[in-house]
N, C-alpha and C positions, 0 to 999 in steps of 0.2 A: 130595825137593826142597822147599825152602821155597816157600810159596805167595806169589805177588806180588799184592798187592791191586789189583784192577781200578780203573782211573781212572773216576771218575764220568762218565757220559754226560749230555751236555747236550741235552735235547730241545728241539725248536723251540717247543713249547708253553710253555716256561718263559722265553722271551725277553721280558722286561719285561711291563708290564701290558697287558692286552688292549685292543685298539682298540674293541671292542664293549662296551657297558655290560652290566651284569648283567641277567639276564632280568627283564622287567617294568618296567624303568626306561628313560626316554628321556634321552639326553644333552642338557643345556640348550644351546640355540642362543645363541651370544654376540650381544648387541644392538649395533647400530652406535652409535658415539659421536655424540650430537646436535651438529650444528654451529650456527652463528649463524642465527637465523630471519629470513626476509625480511620487510620491512615490509608490514603488511597494507594492501591497497588501500582507499582512502577510499570511503565509501558515497555513492551518488548523493544529491545534495541536502545532504550533510553537509560543511561546510567543514573543511578540514584545519587544522592548527595555524597560528595567526596568525604572519605573518612579522614579524620584528623591524623596527621603524620606524627608518629611517636617521637618524642624528643631524642636527639642523638646522644648516645652515651659519651660522656666526657671521661677522658683518662684522669686518673687521680693526679692531683697536683704534685704529690711527692714522687711520682714516677719519672725519673730523669731519662732523657733519650739515650739510647746506647751509643757509645762512642766507637767509631771505627778503629779496629786494631791496626797495628803497623803493617803496611803492605810489604810483601816480599820484594826484594830487589829484582829488577827485570834482568833476564838473562841476556848476555851480549849477543847481538845478531851475528849469525854466521856469515862469513864472507860469501858473497854471491858468486856462483860458478856458472859459466855459460852452458847452455844445453848443447850437446854434440849430436849432429846428424850425419850419418854416413850414406853416401850415394855411390853404390858400386859402379865402377867404370874402368875401362882399360886406359893405359897411358895415352893412347891415341884419341880416346873419346872423353877424357877427363875435362878438357876445356869446354867442349860442347855441353857436357853435363853441368858445368859451372854456370854457363850462360843461361841454360834453362832454369837453374835454381834462382838466378838473379831475376829472370822474368817473372817467376812465380812470387818472389818476394815483393816486387814492385806492384804486381797485380793484386796482392793481398793488402796493399796499403802502406808498405814500407816506403819511407822517403829515400830517394837515390843517395842522399848524403849519408845514410845509415850503413851503407854497404861498402866493404873493402874486399877486393878479389886479389888473391895471391897465386902465383904460378911457380912451380918448382922447375919446369923445363923451359920451353920456348915462351917468350913473352906474348901477352895478349896483343892483338893487332892495334888496339887503341893506344896501349902504352908505347908501342914502337912508333906510332905516328906522332904522339905528343912529345916523345923524347927527341924527335928530329928537330924540334924547335928549341931545344936546350933544356937542361935539367931545371934551370930556374923557373921557366914557364911551366914545366911539368909539375914540380912540387908546389908551385903557387896554386894550381888547381886542387891539389890535395889539401892545402891549408884552407882554401875557400870552403871546402866541406859541403858543397851543394850538389854533387853528382857522384855516381859510382866511380870509385878510383881503383885502377888496375896497377899492380906493381909486381916486380920480381920478388920471390920469397927471400932472395939474398939481401935485399935492401929493406925488408919488412920492419927491421928494428927502427927505421926512421919514421915509419907510419904511426899515426896516432890511433888511439883506441876508438873503435866504432861499434855500434850495437851488434852488427852482423859481420862476420868474416867468412868468406868462401875461399877454400883452398882447392886448387886443381893440381893434383899430383900427376902431372903430364910429362914425366920423364926427369931428365937431369941426373946428376951423380947419385949414387946410392945413399949418400949422407944428406941429400937435399931434403927429403921428407922428414928425416930424423931431426933436422935443424928447424925446418919451417913449421911443423905442426905444434910443438910446444910454444913457439913464438906467436903463432896465430892464435893459440888458445889464450895467451896473455893479452892479446889485442881485442878479443871478442868480448863485448859487454854482456850480450844476452844469448847469442846463438853462434855456434861454429859449425859450418857445413864443409865436409871434406869429400871430394870426388876423386875416386881412385880405387886401387886394389884393396879390398877389405882386409885381407890377411896382413898386408904391409902396414896399413893404417892402424889396425888394432894392436899390432906389436909395438908400434911407435907410441900411440896414445896410452897404452897400458903401462909403458915403462917411463915415458917422459912427462906425463900430465898428472 
Protein backbone atom coordinates (compact mmCIF):
# COMPACT_ATOMS: atom_id res chain seq x y z
CA UNK A 1 0.00 0.00 0.00
CA UNK A 2 1.25 3.41 -0.77
CA UNK A 3 2.25 5.45 2.22
CA UNK A 4 0.13 8.51 2.87
CA UNK A 5 2.28 11.40 4.08
CA UNK A 6 1.35 12.49 7.52
CA UNK A 7 -0.02 15.95 8.00
CA UNK A 8 2.32 18.16 9.82
CA UNK A 9 1.32 18.65 13.40
CA UNK A 10 1.12 22.14 14.70
CA UNK A 11 2.40 22.39 18.20
CA UNK A 12 1.22 25.04 20.59
CA UNK A 13 4.75 26.28 21.00
CA UNK A 14 4.78 27.39 17.44
CA UNK A 15 1.79 29.75 17.63
CA UNK A 16 3.25 33.16 16.86
CA UNK A 17 6.00 34.93 18.69
CA UNK A 18 6.49 34.36 22.33
CA UNK A 19 5.00 36.80 24.82
CA UNK A 20 8.05 36.55 26.95
CA UNK A 21 11.24 38.12 25.71
CA UNK A 22 14.41 36.29 25.21
CA UNK A 23 16.31 35.35 28.25
CA UNK A 24 18.35 38.21 29.80
CA UNK A 25 16.37 41.03 28.16
CA UNK A 26 13.54 43.11 29.59
CA UNK A 27 10.75 44.29 27.40
CA UNK A 28 10.72 48.08 27.17
CA UNK A 29 7.82 49.63 29.04
CA UNK A 30 5.94 52.10 26.82
CA UNK A 31 6.15 55.67 28.16
CA UNK A 32 2.96 57.72 28.54
CA UNK A 33 2.47 60.49 26.04
CA UNK A 34 3.12 63.81 27.82
CA UNK A 35 0.09 66.06 27.87
CA UNK A 36 -0.05 69.87 28.29
CA UNK A 37 1.88 71.05 31.37
CA UNK A 38 0.01 73.09 34.00
CA UNK A 39 1.16 76.65 34.58
CA UNK A 40 3.78 76.89 37.28
CA UNK A 41 2.58 78.72 40.41
CA UNK A 42 4.08 82.13 40.92
CA UNK A 43 6.69 82.50 43.62
CA UNK A 44 5.98 84.51 46.77
CA UNK A 45 7.05 88.06 46.32
CA UNK A 46 7.49 87.66 42.61
CA UNK A 47 4.86 89.45 40.56
CA UNK A 48 3.25 87.61 37.77
CA UNK A 49 3.20 88.84 34.21
CA UNK A 50 1.88 92.41 33.90
CA UNK A 51 -1.67 92.74 32.88
CA UNK A 52 -2.36 94.62 29.70
CA UNK A 53 -3.48 98.20 30.35
CA UNK A 54 -6.97 98.82 29.04
CA UNK A 55 -7.07 101.41 26.28
CA UNK A 56 -7.88 104.94 27.42
CA UNK A 57 -11.35 106.08 26.67
CA UNK A 58 -11.44 108.76 24.10
CA UNK A 59 -13.91 111.58 24.20
CA UNK A 60 -16.32 111.62 21.31
CA UNK A 61 -15.17 113.80 18.48
CA UNK A 62 -18.35 115.79 18.39
CA UNK A 63 -17.96 116.89 22.05
CA UNK A 64 -16.59 120.42 21.86
CA UNK A 65 -14.67 121.80 24.86
CA UNK A 66 -16.63 124.13 27.08
CA UNK A 67 -15.86 127.76 26.50
CA UNK A 68 -15.18 129.92 29.55
CA UNK A 69 -17.90 132.39 30.22
CA UNK A 70 -17.31 136.11 30.53
CA UNK A 71 -15.42 136.97 33.70
CA UNK A 72 -16.87 139.46 36.12
CA UNK A 73 -15.13 142.82 36.22
CA UNK A 74 -12.65 143.12 39.06
CA UNK A 75 -13.73 145.34 41.90
CA UNK A 76 -11.63 148.47 42.29
CA UNK A 77 -9.05 148.14 45.05
CA UNK A 78 -9.82 150.14 48.14
CA UNK A 79 -7.44 152.90 49.04
CA UNK A 80 -4.83 151.62 51.46
CA UNK A 81 -5.08 153.12 54.91
CA UNK A 82 -2.22 153.00 57.40
CA UNK A 83 -2.55 151.00 60.56
CA UNK A 84 -2.75 153.18 63.70
CA UNK A 85 -0.96 152.21 66.89
CA UNK A 86 -1.40 154.16 70.13
CA UNK A 87 1.26 154.21 72.83
CA UNK A 88 -0.04 155.82 76.04
CA UNK A 89 2.38 158.38 77.43
CA UNK A 90 2.38 161.68 79.24
CA UNK A 91 3.46 164.85 77.49
CA UNK A 92 6.79 164.63 79.31
CA UNK A 93 7.36 160.97 78.35
CA UNK A 94 5.98 161.07 74.80
CA UNK A 95 9.37 161.77 73.19
CA UNK A 96 11.03 158.90 75.06
CA UNK A 97 8.17 156.60 74.02
CA UNK A 98 8.67 157.66 70.41
CA UNK A 99 12.40 156.88 70.66
CA UNK A 100 11.63 153.41 71.98
CA UNK A 101 9.17 152.87 69.15
CA UNK A 102 11.83 153.81 66.60
CA UNK A 103 14.33 151.42 68.19
CA UNK A 104 11.80 148.59 67.98
CA UNK A 105 11.09 149.38 64.34
CA UNK A 106 14.77 149.30 63.43
CA UNK A 107 15.32 146.10 65.42
CA UNK A 108 12.45 144.44 63.57
CA UNK A 109 14.11 145.13 60.21
CA UNK A 110 12.70 148.50 59.19
CA UNK A 111 15.10 150.62 57.22
CA UNK A 112 15.99 153.96 58.88
CA UNK A 113 14.83 155.81 55.79
CA UNK A 114 11.33 154.38 56.26
CA UNK A 115 10.69 156.32 59.47
CA UNK A 116 9.57 159.92 60.02
CA UNK A 117 9.23 161.28 63.58
CA UNK A 118 7.12 164.37 64.30
CA UNK A 119 6.89 166.33 67.55
CA UNK A 120 4.09 168.68 68.63
CA UNK A 121 6.09 170.40 71.42
CA UNK A 122 9.83 170.72 71.87
CA UNK A 123 11.89 169.56 68.95
CA UNK A 124 13.92 166.37 69.01
CA UNK A 125 17.58 167.04 69.94
CA UNK A 126 18.73 165.68 66.56
CA UNK A 127 16.52 168.17 64.70
CA UNK A 128 17.79 171.05 66.83
CA UNK A 129 21.38 170.03 66.15
CA UNK A 130 20.93 169.69 62.38
CA UNK A 131 19.00 172.94 62.08
CA UNK A 132 21.98 174.72 63.61
CA UNK A 133 23.77 174.10 60.28
CA UNK A 134 20.95 175.71 58.30
CA UNK A 135 17.66 174.60 56.88
CA UNK A 136 19.15 173.73 53.49
CA UNK A 137 21.45 171.11 55.02
CA UNK A 138 18.67 169.92 57.30
CA UNK A 139 16.13 169.32 54.51
CA UNK A 140 18.80 167.84 52.26
CA UNK A 141 19.04 164.96 54.72
CA UNK A 142 15.28 164.57 54.49
CA UNK A 143 15.43 164.42 50.70
CA UNK A 144 18.25 161.85 50.84
CA UNK A 145 15.85 159.49 52.63
CA UNK A 146 18.56 157.23 54.06
CA UNK A 147 18.03 157.86 57.79
CA UNK A 148 15.34 158.51 60.38
CA UNK A 149 14.15 162.10 59.99
CA UNK A 150 12.90 164.22 62.92
CA UNK A 151 10.78 167.30 62.31
CA UNK A 152 8.44 169.69 64.05
CA UNK A 153 4.79 168.89 63.34
CA UNK A 154 4.33 172.51 62.28
CA UNK A 155 6.47 171.88 59.18
CA UNK A 156 5.25 168.32 58.54
CA UNK A 157 3.47 169.45 55.39
CA UNK A 158 6.89 169.78 53.79
CA UNK A 159 7.84 166.20 54.65
CA UNK A 160 7.38 163.46 52.09
CA UNK A 161 5.39 160.28 52.64
CA UNK A 162 7.23 157.48 54.45
CA UNK A 163 6.08 153.95 55.33
CA UNK A 164 6.06 154.68 59.07
CA UNK A 165 5.30 157.97 60.84
CA UNK A 166 5.77 158.32 64.61
CA UNK A 167 4.15 161.27 66.37
CA UNK A 168 5.19 162.37 69.85
CA UNK A 169 2.43 164.49 71.39
CA UNK A 170 4.86 166.13 73.78
CA UNK A 171 3.10 169.40 74.47
CA UNK A 172 2.66 172.54 72.44
CA UNK A 173 -0.55 174.51 71.93
CA UNK A 174 -3.91 172.76 72.28
CA UNK A 175 -4.42 172.86 68.51
CA UNK A 176 -1.03 171.25 67.76
CA UNK A 177 -2.24 167.66 68.06
CA UNK A 178 -5.46 168.41 66.18
CA UNK A 179 -3.37 169.71 63.27
CA UNK A 180 -0.48 167.26 63.42
CA UNK A 181 -2.33 163.94 63.65
CA UNK A 182 -4.44 164.21 60.45
CA UNK A 183 -1.35 165.43 58.58
CA UNK A 184 0.76 162.58 59.98
CA UNK A 185 -1.95 160.14 58.93
CA UNK A 186 -1.72 161.40 55.36
CA UNK A 187 2.08 161.00 55.38
CA UNK A 188 2.08 157.43 56.74
CA UNK A 189 2.17 154.76 54.07
CA UNK A 190 1.71 151.67 56.25
CA UNK A 191 1.85 152.51 59.96
CA UNK A 192 1.09 155.52 62.15
CA UNK A 193 2.34 155.37 65.75
CA UNK A 194 1.11 158.06 68.14
CA UNK A 195 2.65 158.50 71.60
CA UNK A 196 0.65 160.63 74.02
CA UNK A 197 -2.55 160.97 76.01
CA UNK A 198 -5.00 158.31 74.70
CA UNK A 199 -8.11 160.40 75.35
CA UNK A 200 -6.73 163.36 73.46
CA UNK A 201 -5.45 161.23 70.60
CA UNK A 202 -8.69 159.29 70.20
CA UNK A 203 -10.76 162.45 70.14
CA UNK A 204 -8.56 163.90 67.39
CA UNK A 205 -8.24 160.75 65.30
CA UNK A 206 -11.92 159.96 65.60
CA UNK A 207 -12.91 163.37 64.26
CA UNK A 208 -10.10 164.26 61.88
CA UNK A 209 -9.07 160.94 60.30
